[in-house]
BAMITOR-434057 format. One record per atom (N, C-alpha, C, CB): atom name; x, y, z. Coordinates in Angstrom, 2 decimals, decimal comma. Glycine has a CB too. Example, Ala and Ser with C-alpha at 12.3 -4.5 7.8 and 13.67 -1.06 7.14 Angstrom:
BEGIN
   site        xx        yy        zz
      N     13,19     -5,69      7,80
     CA     12,30     -4,50      7,80
      C     13,20     -3,30      7,80
     CB     11,31     -4,47      9,05
      N     12,85     -2,25      7,08
     CA     13,67     -1,06      7,14
      C     12,90      0,03      7,87
     CB     14,08     -0,60      5,72
END
This chain:
BEGIN
   site        xx        yy        zz
      N    114,69     78,49     99,86
     CA    113,63     77,61     99,45
      C    114,15     76,75     98,30
     CB    112,35     78,40     99,03
      N    113,93     75,46     98,37
     CA    114,44     74,56     97,33
      C    113,56     74,63     96,10
     CB    114,52     73,12     97,86
      N    114,09     74,11     94,98
     CA    113,32     74,11     93,74
      C    112,06     73,27     93,88
     CB    114,17     73,59     92,58
      N    112,16     72,15     94,62
     CA    110,99     71,29     94,82
      C    109,90     72,05     95,56
     CB    111,39     70,01     95,60
      N    110,30     72,80     96,60
     CA    109,31     73,59     97,34
      C    108,67     74,64     96,45
     CB    109,97     74,25     98,55
      N    109,50     75,29     95,61
     CA    108,96     76,30     94,71
      C    108,00     75,69     93,70
     CB    110,10     77,01     94,00
      N    108,32     74,48     93,21
     CA    107,45     73,82     92,24
      C    106,10     73,47     92,87
     CB    108,12     72,57     91,69
      N    106,08     73,21     94,17
     CA    104,85     72,83     94,85
      C    103,94     74,02     95,13
     CB    105,16     72,13     96,13
      N    104,46     75,22     94,96
     CA    103,66     76,42     95,18
      C    102,84     76,69     93,92
     CB    104,57     77,65     95,53
      N    101,58     76,96     94,11
     CA    100,71     77,22     92,97
      C    101,08     78,56     92,34
     CB     99,22     77,22     93,41
      N    101,51     78,51     91,08
     CA    101,90     79,74     90,39
      C    100,72     80,39     89,67
     CB    103,00     79,44     89,39
      N     99,55     79,73     89,67
     CA     98,43     80,28     88,93
      C     97,83     81,50     89,61
     CB     97,38     79,22     88,75
      N     98,18     81,77     90,85
     CA     97,68     82,96     91,52
      C     98,84     83,79     92,06
     CB     96,71     82,59     92,66
      N     99,93     83,80     91,33
     CA    101,08     84,62     91,67
      C    101,58     84,36     93,09
     CB    100,75     86,09     91,51
      N    101,64     83,09     93,44
     CA    102,17     82,64     94,74
      C    101,41     83,22     95,92
     CB    103,62     83,00     94,85
      N    100,14     83,46     95,76
     CA     99,30     83,98     96,84
      C     99,24     82,97     97,97
     CB     97,88     84,31     96,32
      N     99,51     83,43     99,18
     CA     99,49     82,56    100,36
      C     98,27     82,91    101,20
     CB    100,81     82,72    101,20
      N     97,24     82,09    101,07
     CA     95,96     82,35    101,75
      C     96,10     82,34    103,27
     CB     94,92     81,32    101,32
      N     97,08     81,60    103,79
     CA     97,26     81,52    105,24
      C     97,65     82,87    105,84
     CB     98,32     80,48    105,57
      N     98,23     83,73    105,04
     CA     98,66     85,04    105,53
      C     97,59     86,12    105,36
     CB     99,92     85,48    104,81
      N     96,43     85,74    104,88
     CA     95,36     86,69    104,61
      C     94,95     87,54    105,82
     CB     94,16     85,95    104,10
      N     94,74     86,93    107,01
     CA     94,34     87,75    108,16
      C     95,40     88,79    108,54
     CB     94,07     86,85    109,35
      N     96,67     88,40    108,52
     CA     97,73     89,35    108,85
      C     97,81     90,45    107,79
     CB     99,09     88,63    108,97
      N     97,68     90,08    106,54
     CA     97,72     91,08    105,46
      C     96,58     92,08    105,62
     CB     97,62     90,39    104,08
      N     95,41     91,60    105,98
     CA     94,25     92,48    106,18
      C     94,54     93,47    107,31
     CB     92,97     91,64    106,51
      N     95,14     92,96    108,38
     CA     95,49     93,82    109,52
      C     96,52     94,87    109,11
     CB     96,04     92,97    110,70
      N     97,52     94,47    108,34
     CA     98,54     95,41    107,88
      C     97,96     96,47    106,96
     CB     99,67     94,67    107,17
      N     96,97     96,10    106,13
     CA     96,32     97,09    105,26
      C     95,61     98,16    106,07
     CB     95,33     96,41    104,31
      N     95,06     97,77    107,21
     CA     94,35     98,72    108,06
      C     95,29     99,63    108,83
     CB     93,45     97,99    109,04
      N     96,54     99,18    109,03
     CA     97,49     99,92    109,87
      C     98,79    100,20    109,12
     CB     97,79     99,14    111,14
      N     98,71    100,66    107,88
     CA     99,95    100,85    107,16
      C    100,66    102,14    107,58
     CB     99,70    100,86    105,68
      N    101,97    102,19    107,31
     CA    102,80    103,29    107,78
      C    102,53    104,56    106,98
     CB    104,28    102,91    107,69
      N    103,04    105,67    107,49
     CA    102,88    106,95    106,81
      C    103,52    106,90    105,43
     CB    103,50    108,08    107,65
      N    104,70    106,30    105,32
     CA    105,39    106,21    104,03
      C    104,60    105,32    103,06
     CB    106,82    105,65    104,22
      N    104,08    104,20    103,54
     CA    103,27    103,33    102,69
      C    102,02    104,06    102,22
     CB    102,89    102,03    103,45
      N    101,39    104,81    103,12
     CA    100,19    105,58    102,76
      C    100,51    106,61    101,69
     CB     99,60    106,26    104,01
      N    101,63    107,26    101,83
     CA    102,06    108,28    100,87
      C    102,31    107,65     99,49
     CB    103,33    108,99    101,37
      N    103,05    106,57     99,45
     CA    103,34    105,90     98,18
      C    102,04    105,41     97,53
     CB    104,32    104,71     98,39
      N    101,15    104,86     98,34
     CA     99,88    104,37     97,82
      C     99,06    105,53     97,23
     CB     99,08    103,65     98,93
      N     98,90    106,58     98,01
     CA     98,04    107,69     97,59
      C     98,57    108,44     96,37
     CB     97,87    108,66     98,74
      N     99,88    108,70     96,35
     CA    100,45    109,57     95,33
      C    101,09    108,86     94,15
     CB    101,44    110,45     95,95
      N    101,18    107,52     94,19
     CA    101,85    106,84     93,08
      C    101,16    105,56     92,62
     CB    103,25    106,53     93,46
      N    100,69    104,73     93,53
     CA    100,28    103,40     93,14
      C     98,78    103,15     93,07
     CB    100,86    102,44     94,06
      N     98,01    103,91     93,80
     CA     96,56    103,69     93,88
      C     95,89    103,99     92,54
     CB     95,95    104,57     94,98
      N     94,86    103,22     92,24
     CA     93,99    103,47     91,08
      C     94,76    103,56     89,75
     CB     93,22    104,75     91,29
      N     95,72    102,69     89,58
     CA     96,47    102,59     88,31
      C     97,16    103,89     87,90
     CB     95,54    102,15     87,20
      N     97,59    104,68     88,89
     CA     98,25    105,95     88,59
      C     99,59    105,77     87,90
     CB     98,44    106,74     89,87
      N    100,26    104,67     88,18
     CA    101,62    104,47     87,67
      C    101,59    103,64     86,39
     CB    102,51    103,78     88,74
      N    101,69    104,31     85,28
     CA    101,73    103,68     83,96
      C    100,53    102,78     83,69
     CB    103,00    102,88     83,81
      N     99,44    102,97     84,41
     CA     98,23    102,19     84,18
      C     98,22    100,81     84,79
     CB     98,02    102,06     82,75
      N     99,18    100,49     85,64
     CA     99,25     99,16     86,26
      C     98,58     99,15     87,62
     CB    100,72     98,72     86,39
      N     97,91     98,04     87,91
     CA     97,25     97,88     89,19
      C     98,21     97,29     90,22
     CB     96,00     96,98     89,05
      N     98,32     97,97     91,34
     CA     99,10     97,47     92,47
      C     98,15     97,10     93,59
     CB    100,15     98,54     92,95
      N     98,53     96,10     94,35
     CA     97,77     95,68     95,52
      C     98,61     95,92     96,75
     CB     97,34     94,18     95,41
      N     97,95     96,31     97,85
     CA     98,66     96,59     99,11
      C     98,71     95,35     99,97
     CB     97,98     97,74     99,87
      N     99,83     95,17    100,67
     CA     99,98     94,10    101,66
      C     99,47     92,78    101,12
     CB     99,24     94,46    102,96
      N    100,12     92,30    100,09
     CA     99,70     91,09     99,38
      C    100,53     89,89     99,81
     CB     99,81     91,29     97,86
      N     99,89     88,82    100,31
     CA    100,63     87,60    100,67
      C    101,28     86,96     99,45
     CB     99,70     86,58    101,36
      N    102,59     86,73     99,54
     CA    103,36     86,10     98,47
      C    104,35     85,14     99,12
     CB    104,10     87,17     97,57
      N    104,33     83,88     98,69
     CA    105,16     82,84     99,30
      C    104,90     82,84    100,81
     CB    106,69     83,08     99,00
      N    105,97     83,00    101,60
     CA    105,82     83,01    103,07
      C    105,82     84,44    103,62
     CB    106,96     82,21    103,72
      N    105,64     85,41    102,74
     CA    105,81     86,81    103,11
      C    104,57     87,63    102,74
     CB    107,04     87,40    102,44
      N    104,59     88,87    103,20
     CA    103,58     89,83    102,77
      C    104,32     90,99    102,13
     CB    102,67     90,32    103,98
      N    104,07     91,16    100,83
     CA    104,70     92,25    100,09
      C    103,96     93,55    100,39
     CB    104,71     91,95     98,54
      N    104,69     94,64    100,56
     CA    104,04     95,92    100,80
      C    103,12     96,28     99,63
     CB    105,08     97,03    101,02
      N    103,66     96,16     98,41
     CA    102,88     96,44     97,20
      C    103,27     95,42     96,13
     CB    103,12     97,90     96,70
      N    102,29     94,95     95,40
     CA    102,53     93,95     94,36
      C    101,75     94,30     93,11
     CB    102,15     92,54     94,85
      N    102,44     94,28     91,97
     CA    101,78     94,37     90,67
      C    101,91     92,99     90,05
     CB    102,42     95,49     89,75
      N    100,80     92,27     89,98
     CA    100,81     90,91     89,45
      C    101,23     90,88     87,99
     CB     99,44     90,26     89,62
      N    100,72     91,83     87,23
     CA    100,99     91,85     85,79
      C    102,48     91,96     85,48
     CB    100,23     92,99     85,15
      N    103,18     92,74     86,29
     CA    104,62     92,95     86,07
      C    105,49     92,01     86,91
     CB    104,98     94,39     86,40
      N    104,84     91,26     87,83
     CA    105,59     90,44     88,78
      C    106,58     91,34     89,55
     CB    106,34     89,27     88,05
      N    106,10     92,51     89,95
     CA    106,92     93,53     90,62
      C    106,44     93,73     92,04
     CB    106,88     94,86     89,84
      N    107,38     93,67     92,97
     CA    107,10     93,92     94,38
      C    107,84     95,18     94,79
     CB    107,52     92,71     95,27
      N    107,11     96,09     95,45
     CA    107,70     97,32     95,96
      C    107,66     97,26     97,48
     CB    106,95     98,60     95,41
      N    108,82     97,39     98,10
     CA    108,93     97,36     99,56
      C    109,33     98,74    100,07
     CB    109,95     96,30    100,02
      N    108,72     99,14    101,17
     CA    109,06    100,40    101,84
      C    109,61    100,03    103,21
     CB    107,81    101,38    101,96
      N    110,89    100,31    103,42
     CA    111,57     99,89    104,64
      C    111,73    101,03    105,62
     CB    112,92     99,31    104,30
      N    111,24    100,80    106,83
     CA    111,41    101,77    107,91
      C    112,64    101,44    108,73
     CB    110,17    101,78    108,81
      N    112,75    102,07    109,90
     CA    113,94    101,88    110,73
      C    114,05    100,46    111,28
     CB    113,92    102,87    111,89
      N    112,96     99,73    111,29
     CA    113,04     98,34    111,78
      C    113,86     97,46    110,85
     CB    111,64     97,76    111,94
      N    114,14     97,93    109,65
     CA    114,93     97,16    108,69
      C    116,41     97,50    108,76
     CB    114,41     97,41    107,28
      N    116,81     98,33    109,71
     CA    118,20     98,77    109,80
      C    119,11     97,80    110,55
     CB    118,25    100,09    110,46
      N    118,55     96,93    111,36
     CA    119,40     96,01    112,13
      C    120,00     94,94    111,22
     CB    118,59     95,35    113,27
      N    121,11     94,37    111,67
     CA    121,79     93,33    110,89
      C    120,88     92,12    110,68
     CB    123,09     92,91    111,59
      N    120,14     91,75    111,71
     CA    119,22     90,61    111,61
      C    118,15     90,89    110,57
     CB    118,57     90,32    112,98
      N    117,56     92,07    110,63
     CA    116,51     92,44    109,67
      C    117,06     92,49    108,25
     CB    115,89     93,80    110,04
      N    118,26     93,03    108,09
     CA    118,87     93,09    106,75
      C    119,09     91,69    106,18
     CB    120,19     93,85    106,80
      N    119,54     90,76    107,03
     CA    119,73     89,38    106,57
      C    118,41     88,72    106,19
     CB    120,43     88,57    107,65
      N    117,38     88,97    106,98
     CA    116,05     88,43    106,65
      C    115,54     89,02    105,34
     CB    115,04     88,73    107,79
      N    115,76     90,32    105,14
     CA    115,34     90,97    103,91
      C    116,05     90,36    102,70
     CB    115,61     92,49    103,98
      N    117,35     90,10    102,84
     CA    118,13     89,49    101,75
      C    117,59     88,11    101,40
     CB    119,61     89,39    102,13
      N    117,29     87,31    102,42
     CA    116,76     85,97    102,19
      C    115,39     86,04    101,53
     CB    116,67     85,19    103,52
      N    114,56     86,91    102,02
     CA    113,22     87,10    101,47
      C    113,30     87,51    100,00
     CB    112,44     88,17    102,28
      N    114,17     88,48     99,72
     CA    114,32     88,97     98,36
      C    114,82     87,86     97,44
     CB    115,28     90,17     98,32
      N    115,75     87,07     97,92
     CA    116,30     85,95     97,14
      C    115,18     84,97     96,77
     CB    117,40     85,22     97,94
      N    114,34     84,62     97,72
     CA    113,25     83,68     97,45
      C    112,23     84,25     96,49
     CB    112,57     83,29     98,75
      N    111,93     85,53     96,64
     CA    110,97     86,17     95,74
      C    111,52     86,24     94,31
     CB    110,63     87,58     96,25
      N    112,79     86,54     94,17
     CA    113,42     86,58     92,85
      C    113,42     85,19     92,22
     CB    114,87     87,13     92,95
      N    113,74     84,18     93,03
     CA    113,71     82,80     92,53
      C    112,32     82,40     92,05
     CB    114,19     81,83     93,62
      N    111,29     82,98     92,64
     CA    109,92     82,69     92,25
      C    109,48     83,52     91,04
     CB    108,98     82,94     93,42
      N    110,37     84,39     90,54
     CA    110,07     85,14     89,33
      C    109,69     86,60     89,53
     CB    109,00     84,48     88,61
      N    109,78     87,10     90,75
     CA    109,41     88,48     91,02
      C    110,63     89,39     90,93
     CB    108,77     88,61     92,40
      N    110,39     90,66     90,58
     CA    111,41     91,70     90,70
      C    111,06     92,48     91,96
     CB    111,48     92,64     89,41
      N    112,05     92,75     92,78
     CA    111,83     93,45     94,04
      C    112,59     94,77     94,01
     CB    112,27     92,59     95,25
      N    111,90     95,85     94,35
     CA    112,54     97,15     94,47
      C    112,22     97,70     95,86
     CB    112,07     98,14     93,33
      N    113,22     98,29     96,49
     CA    113,08     98,79     97,85
      C    113,34    100,28     97,92
     CB    114,03     98,06     98,78
      N    112,56    100,93     98,79
     CA    112,76    102,33     99,12
      C    112,70    102,46    100,63
     CB    111,70    103,26     98,43
      N    113,39    103,45    101,17
     CA    113,29    103,71    102,60
      C    112,09    104,63    102,86
     CB    114,61    104,35    103,16
      N    111,65    104,65    104,11
     CA    110,58    105,59    104,49
      C    110,97    107,01    104,12
     CB    110,29    105,50    106,01
      N    112,23    107,38    104,42
     CA    112,69    108,74    104,14
      C    112,62    109,08    102,65
     CB    114,12    108,92    104,64
      N    113,03    108,13    101,80
     CA    112,96    108,39    100,36
      C    111,53    108,68     99,92
     CB    113,52    107,18     99,57
      N    110,59    107,89    100,41
     CA    109,19    108,07    100,04
      C    108,64    109,38    100,59
     CB    108,34    106,90    100,55
      N    108,90    109,66    101,86
     CA    108,32    110,84    102,49
      C    108,96    112,15    102,04
     CB    108,45    110,72    103,99
      N    110,24    112,12    101,71
     CA    110,94    113,36    101,35
      C    111,11    113,57     99,85
     CB    112,29    113,37    102,00
      N    110,88    112,50     99,06
     CA    111,11    112,62     97,62
      C    110,17    111,70     96,85
     CB    112,57    112,28     97,28
      N    108,87    111,87     97,05
     CA    107,90    110,98     96,39
      C    107,99    111,09     94,87
     CB    106,48    111,31     96,86
      N    108,31    112,28     94,36
     CA    108,42    112,42     92,90
      C    109,60    111,62     92,37
     CB    108,56    113,91     92,51
      N    110,72    111,62     93,10
     CA    111,87    110,83     92,69
      C    111,59    109,33     92,75
     CB    113,07    111,16     93,56
      N    110,86    108,91     93,76
     CA    110,48    107,50     93,89
      C    109,58    107,11     92,73
     CB    109,76    107,25     95,25
      N    108,64    107,98     92,38
     CA    107,73    107,70     91,27
      C    108,48    107,60     89,95
     CB    106,66    108,80     91,18
      N    109,45    108,50     89,75
     CA    110,27    108,45     88,53
      C    111,05    107,13     88,48
     CB    111,25    109,66     88,48
      N    111,64    106,73     89,60
     CA    112,40    105,48     89,64
      C    111,51    104,28     89,35
     CB    113,07    105,32     91,02
      N    110,31    104,26     89,93
     CA    109,37    103,17     89,66
      C    108,98    103,14     88,18
     CB    108,11    103,32     90,54
      N    108,77    104,30     87,59
     CA    108,43    104,35     86,16
      C    109,56    103,78     85,31
     CB    108,14    105,80     85,73
      N    110,80    104,08     85,68
     CA    111,96    103,54     84,96
      C    112,00    102,01     85,08
     CB    113,27    104,14     85,51
      N    111,77    101,51     86,28
     CA    111,77    100,06     86,49
      C    110,68     99,41     85,65
     CB    111,57     99,72     87,99
      N    109,50    100,01     85,63
     CA    108,39     99,47     84,84
      C    108,74     99,47     83,36
     CB    107,11    100,27     85,09
      N    109,33    100,55     82,88
     CA    109,73    100,63     81,48
      C    110,75     99,54     81,15
     CB    110,32    102,01     81,16
      N    111,71     99,32     82,04
     CA    112,71     98,26     81,84
      C    112,04     96,88     81,78
     CB    113,75     98,28     82,97
      N    111,07     96,65     82,65
     CA    110,36     95,36     82,66
      C    109,58     95,20     81,36
     CB    109,40     95,26     83,89
      N    108,91     96,26     80,93
     CA    108,14     96,20     79,69
      C    109,03     95,88     78,49
     CB    107,41     97,52     79,45
      N    110,22     96,45     78,46
     CA    111,14     96,23     77,35
      C    111,73     94,82     77,35
     CB    112,26     97,24     77,38
      N    111,93     94,26     78,54
     CA    112,65     92,99     78,63
      C    111,77     91,75     78,83
     CB    113,61     93,06     79,75
      N    110,48     91,96     79,02
     CA    109,61     90,83     79,35
      C    108,38     90,83     78,47
     CB    109,21     90,87     80,82
      N    108,09     89,68     77,85
     CA    106,80     89,61     77,15
      C    105,69     89,57     78,20
     CB    106,73     88,36     76,20
      N    104,85     90,57     78,20
     CA    103,83     90,69     79,24
      C    102,54     89,99     78,85
     CB    103,55     92,15     79,54
      N    101,78     89,64     79,86
     CA    100,44     89,14     79,67
      C     99,65     90,26     79,02
     CB     99,80     88,66     81,02
      N     98,82     89,97     78,03
     CA     98,03     91,07     77,44
      C     97,27     91,83     78,49
     CB     97,06     90,53     76,39
      N     97,29     93,15     78,41
     CA     96,62     94,01     79,39
      C     95,13     93,72     79,37
     CB     96,90     95,50     79,09
      N     94,56     93,56     80,56
     CA     93,13     93,32     80,69
      C     92,50     94,55     81,30
     CB     92,83     92,05     81,56
      N     91,50     95,07     80,68
     CA     90,82     96,25     81,21
      C     90,03     95,88     82,46
     CB     89,89     96,87     80,15
      N     90,10     96,75     83,45
     CA     89,30     96,58     84,66
      C     89,81     95,56     85,64
     CB     87,95     96,21     84,29
      N     91,05     95,09     85,47
     CA     91,59     94,13     86,45
      C     92,71     94,72     87,22
     CB     92,05     92,88     85,77
END
């Protein structure tokens, strides 16, 4: 994505892409076992360091598995469909565009989430701590 294209994207709503709303809604209803596990045991209801995460959130031309707007952090859970060379190349391009738009992207495999949710949670906490130390954050708003 060129800089001109990125500048034309409204940054006031964290690059929310309203056109992807119907697909995002469908994905929220049919999320994977690993996504359900990460949501239930780590991200739901501000469990992780008090930050709110949203599921299947449209961002740019993509739908992020999980997004924390306050941290500009995207968490992706990759299943076996991400193992092909084509999928890996698409993931790299997607990640590049999201980083250029100001997001930090962290990825876990389905197996990591399902077999080691505590380790995934620890890793996410470390990433959040690093972001807090290196980035002046928007003042925390209660109830958002």
